[in-house]
N, C-alpha and C positions, 0 to 999 in steps of 0.2 A: 573708466568713466569717459563719456564722449566729450571731446574737447575743442571742436572747431566750429566756426560759424557756417551754417548751411546757406546755400544760395536760395533766393526766393523760389518757391516751387519745388524744392527738393523735399522728398518725403521722409527725411530723417530729422532727428533733433540734432544733438551735438555728437559727432562720431568719435569712436574710440581712437585715441592716440596715446599709447602707453609709453612710447619712446621715440626719440630721434635716432639714436644709435647707442648701443652700450659703450661705444668708443668714447663718447663724451664723459661717461662716468669713469671708465677705466683709465684713460690717459690723463685727465685733468683733475680728478678728485677721487680719493679712495672712498669706497662705499660708506664707511662709518661717518666720514666727514660729510658726505653727500646727504645722508639721512639727517644729520644734525642741521644742515643748511635748510633742508625742506621744512623741518619742524620749527625753525625760527620764523614765526609768522607775525606780520604786522597786523595789529587788531583791526577789525571792521567796526566802524561806528554805526550804530543802528538808531534811527529816529522814526517817529511816526507823527504825521500831521493830523490835525483835528478832523480833516475830511477823509482820513483813512489811507492816504498815500504813505507807503513805507519808503524810507530813504536809507541807503547803505553807502557809506563812504569809506574808502581805503586810501591812505596816503602812500604814495610811491614817488620819491623825489629823483629817481634816476634820469628822468627826462622832464623838461619844462612844459609838459602837456597835460591835458586832462581828457579822459575818456568818459563821456556821459552817455548812459544808455537808459531808455525808458522801456520797461517790459510790461506787457499786458497779458493777463492770464486768459488768453483766448487764442486758439489756433484751429487747425483743421479737425482735430479730434472733438471739438465742441460743435461741429456742424452736423446737420441732419441730412438725410437723403433728400435730394432735390435742391439743396442749398450749399452744395460743396463748392469750395473756392472762394467763399465770401471773405474769409479772413485775409486771403492773399490780395483780393481786389481792393479791400479797404486799405491795405498797406500801400498799394499803388496810388489810391486817391488821397492819401495823406500828403502827397506832394502837389496837390492840385488846388491849393488855396484855402484860406480862411477869410472870415470877415475882415480881419485886420491886415492880413498879408495875402494879396491876390496870388493867383497862379504864377509861379516863377520867382516870387520874392524870397521864399525860404532858401532856395538853392543859390540865388544871387548873393544874399547876405552872408551865407555860410562861406561861399567862395571868396568874397571880398575880405573875409577874416582869416583866410589861409587855412581853413578847416576842411575836413572831409566828412561826409555824412552818407548814410544809407540805412537800409532796413532789411529785415528778413522775417519770413513767416515759416513756422514749423508746425508740427502736430500739436504741441501743447502750449505754444506761446507765440506772440508777435513782438518784435523788438525794433526799436529805432535808436540810432546812435550817431554821435558826433565825436570826432577827434579834433581837438582844438587847443590852441595855446592856453595854458592854465589861466593866464591873466585875462582871457576873453571868455571864460566860462559863462559869464552872465549873458552873453549874446545867445549862446545855445540854450540856456535856461529859458529865456524869454520866448524864443522861437518855438521850442518843443512844447512848452506849457500851453501855448496858444492853440496847438493842434489837438489837445486832449478833448476840448469841448467846442472848438470853433470852426470845424470843417463846414464848408458851404455845399459840397457835393453837387456841383452843377451837372445837370443831366447830359449836356453835350460832352463834357470831359469824361463822364462815366462811360458813355458809349464808346469813346475813343480808347479808353483804358481797358475796357473789356476786350476789345479787338487786339490790343497789345498783349494782354494775358493769353489770349487764344493763340497768338503767334508764338509766344514764349512756350506754351504747352507743346505746340507742334515741333518746335526746334529742340526742346529739352527732353521730350518724352516720345512723341509719336515718330520722329525721325531718327531716334537713337535706339537701336534694337535692344541693347542691354537694359536701358532705362525702361523701355516698354515692357520687357520681360519682368523687371522688378515690380512695375505697377500691377501687372496681371498676377504675379506671384503673391503679393501682399493681399490682393483682393480675394484670392482663394484661401490663403493661410488664415485670414481673419474673417469670421462670419458675422459676429455680433459686436466685436470691438470696433470703435470708430477708426482705428488704425487701418481698417479696410479701405478707406477712401484716400485718394492722393491729395496732398496739400494744395496743389495747384487747381484741383477740382476736375470733375469729369466734364468733357466738352459739352454734353447735352445740358448740364446745369449752367455752364457759362453762357450758352446760347439763350437760355431762358431767364437769366438773371435780370432783375429790374433795379433801378436806382432806389426804389422804395425798400427792397430787400436790404440793400446796402445801408440805407439810413437807419433802419431798425436795428441792424447788427451793430453799427457804430454807436448808436445811442444806448444800447444795452450793455456793451462790454467796455467801451472806452470811457473810463471814469477813474478818478484818483484812487478810489477804494478798491479798484481792481488792477492796480499797477504798482510797480516797484521802480524807483529811481535809483540807479547805481552810478556812482562817480568814483573813478580811480585815477590817481595821478598826483601831480605836485600841487596839492591843494590843502587848505586847512579845513578839517571836518566841521568845525563850528561855523566857519564862513559859508561853507556849502549848505549847511542846514538853514542859515539865515536866508540865503538866496532861494532855497526851496520853499521856505515859508512865504517869501515875497511873491514868487511867481506861481507856485502851485497851490499855496494855501487858500486863495480866494475861490478855487474851482469847487463847484458843488458836486458832492458824491451822488451816485445812483442808488436809489433805494431798492432793496430786495434784488440784488444781483443774483441771477439764477444759479443754483447749485447743480452742476452737471450730474445727470443720472449715471449710475455706476457703469452701465453698458459692459458688464463682465463678459469676456469671451467664453462661449460655450466650450465644454470639454470636448476635445477632438477624440474621435473614436477609431481612428485608423489612418493609414497613409493616404495623402491627397497628392494628386499629380495633375499637371497642366502642361500642355504643349503650346507654345506661342510661335506662330508663323509670321516672319517679317523679313524684309530684305536685309541680308547680312552676309559677310564673308565667311564667318566661322560660327559653329554652334556655341552655345553658352548654357551654363547650368547654375541654378540657385537651389539651395537646400536650406530650409528653415525649421528649427525645432522650437516648440513652445517652451518658454522658460520664464521664471519669475523675475521681477525687477526688485530694486531696493525698496520700492513702496509696498510690496506685498509678500516678500520672501518669508517663508516659515522660519528659516534660520538666517540670522544676520550675515553669516559668512558666505552663504551660497552665491550671491551676486559677485562677490570678490573672487571666489573660486572660478566662476564662469569667465570672469574678466581675464584672469591669469591663464585659463585654459585657451582662450582665444589667442592670447599672445604666444603661448607655446606652439600653437599651430601656425600663427602668422605674425611673428614679432621680429621681422627683419631677415637678413640673409641667412642667419643661423637657425631659423625656425624650421619646423618639420615640413611644412608644405613647400617652402623654398628649397630645402635640401633634398627632399625625396621625390617630389612630383615635378618640380621645374628643372632643377639642375641634375638630380640623380637619374630618375627614369626618363626624364625629358618628355613626359607625356602631356604636360600642361604648359601653355604659354602664360597663363594667369591662374593663380589659386589664392584664395583669401578666406579668412575667418573673422567674424566680428560679433560683438555682443553689445546690445544696447540695454543697459539696466537702470538708467536714471531718468526715465520718463514717468509720467503720472499714471501710466498703465503698463501692464506686462507686455513684453515685446518678444523678439525672436533671437535665437543664436543662429547665425547665418554662415553657411559655407558656400563658396562659389568657385567656379573654374571654367576655363576655356582650353580646349585641347590644342596641341600644336598641329600644324598641317599634317594630314595623313593619319592622325590618331582619331579614334572614335570617342564621342562624348560619353558613351557607356564606360569606357576605360577610366576616364576621369572620375565619373560617379563612383565606380567601384573603389578606386584609390582613396577618395575622400571618406567613404564609409569605412574603409579599412583603418584609416587614421582614427576615426571615432572609436572603432572596436579596440584598437591598441590602447587608447586612453582608458577604456573600461576594464581591460584585462590587467594592465600593469601600471603601478604608480609611476609617476615621472621621477627621474633621478634627482638627487639633491643638487648636482651641478647644473642641470637644465633649469630647475626651479630658481636657483640663485641667479642665473643669467637673466631670467625674466624679471625678477625683482630688481635687479640692477638697472634694467631698462626702464622700469617704472620710475625709479629715482631720477634717472637721467632725463626722462621726459618731463617730470615735474619741475626740475630745475630749469630746463630750457623754456618751458611754457610760462613759468612764473616770472620770467624776465619780460614778458609782454603785459603791458597794462591793459590792453584790450582783452587778452585772454582772462586775466584776473576778473575783470568786470563781467565778462560773459559767463564765467563759472558761477559767480555770485548770483547773477540774475536768473540763470537757468534753474539752478537748484531751488531758489526761492519760488520761482514761478510754478514748478511742478508739485510743490508741497513737501519737498524733502528738507528744505531749509538750508541756507548758505553755510551753516556751521559744519555740515557734513563734509565739506571740502577739506577741513583740517583733519578728518579721520581717515581720509582715503589711503594715504601711504601706510599708516600703521595697520590698517585692515588688509591691505595687499601683502605686507610683509608677514602677516600672521597666517597666511594661507599655507596649508600643508599638502603634501602629495596625496594623502588619504582623502582630503576634502575634494581635490580635483577629480580623483577617481570616483568619488561618491556622486558628484553632480553629473559627471558623464554617464554613469549608470542610471541615475534617476531621471534625467531630463532628455538626454540625447537618444531617444528611443523612437522606433518607427511609428508608434501610435500617435505621436505628436509631431510627425514630420510632414512637411509639404515640399514637393519637388517641382520646379518649373524648368522646362527645357526649351531653349530657343532653337527652332527648326529653320535654318537659313533658306531664304527664298532668293531668286535672282534679283540682282540690283539693276535698276533701270539706269543705264549710262547717260540717258538724256535728261534725267531729273536734275534741275538746277540746285546747286549747293550754295544757297544764299546765307550770308552772315546774318545773325539775329539783329533786329532793329528795336528791341524792346528795352535797351538800357536807358535808365532814367537820366 
């Protein structure tokens, strides 16, 4: 299950982190005790306001702070051709003033209260968060609620922010050969799924974007009945609910919020390949197989088996890719595997690699395909599977010590339609995965007919091109 905040403009949701290191579980806590600790879960208090806003509150008294996040069910996968990037630009404009708080006031007040704030846009949602002293939570409540309906969207600020986003795109995608390869890769892998488009938007769409497009997008999706408020920290749930009613309760809902079309990805009928030419020092490879997500899997266990499979290949120094491709044969300087199964649409199982100097990209590709073939031929051993499961437990313990992680997990699962309660099932479902199930999903889904391969073909690097630091930080 993907577990970290993406930066704005990144084309993933919450990426998979199954573990920090098995060392944490092995040295500090026996597996049985670790499992019990993970299962001792503080309840989530769920409320719903009359205007449709859902409120989730989880008490965590380990630090005198509160994490408040407001999640909107809208992201780049809701956008249509010609309007890509709208969700991300709205995110930027949320910091450019309301009728009540002019541009700059939001950040000034947050800073004066010793808090931090930011936002992120992903494929399936946009979220805004503050980390603040628990006793000052009301300050964040008042400020954030004002932005739900009160943005002024001044044309001058819009024009400036679009240029900021375009600069962000250049720095994060167009000037990063691996990121550019990833963008081209997903555009080829997905034909009809909206995951085809980058979260930050295509440059042509950013060039053509109008403030009227932005206003229509904001008015359509930014509403209490399309949002989830999450608060985790040293708070009293009943008090949080009263504050939510005070500040969010008066907001008017939007009637008839559009239900996104299914946009089901067409069935792939054979291998797809793409070569990306860009200035780079070394070649790079990405391989993506079409796989189900938790939202559409025919068998409930399949996404968890794919999740474990990814960790077998790439779950720390003892994983297969690290042992065999990086340290063993020394043919790859980088090799990774990841699975994204908790989006609102099916995604990809991705393998990637970069050869060491002197090695050919084809050698790395062959080695990665051999790893897949090995998983299809032979079930994983009991010892290897136990190691991965121990990593899951260690990762869960480590991450649940973070109030911000807890809030993010609740908000993301709720926003994609899986429901926050799924988080409590994760460990049990991972622990239930068998070697036979891992072999079964490898045979069923990691097949050539559902495979897309992107290769980065390095081009000469211009030594005179300036390497400017980004200037788009809010």
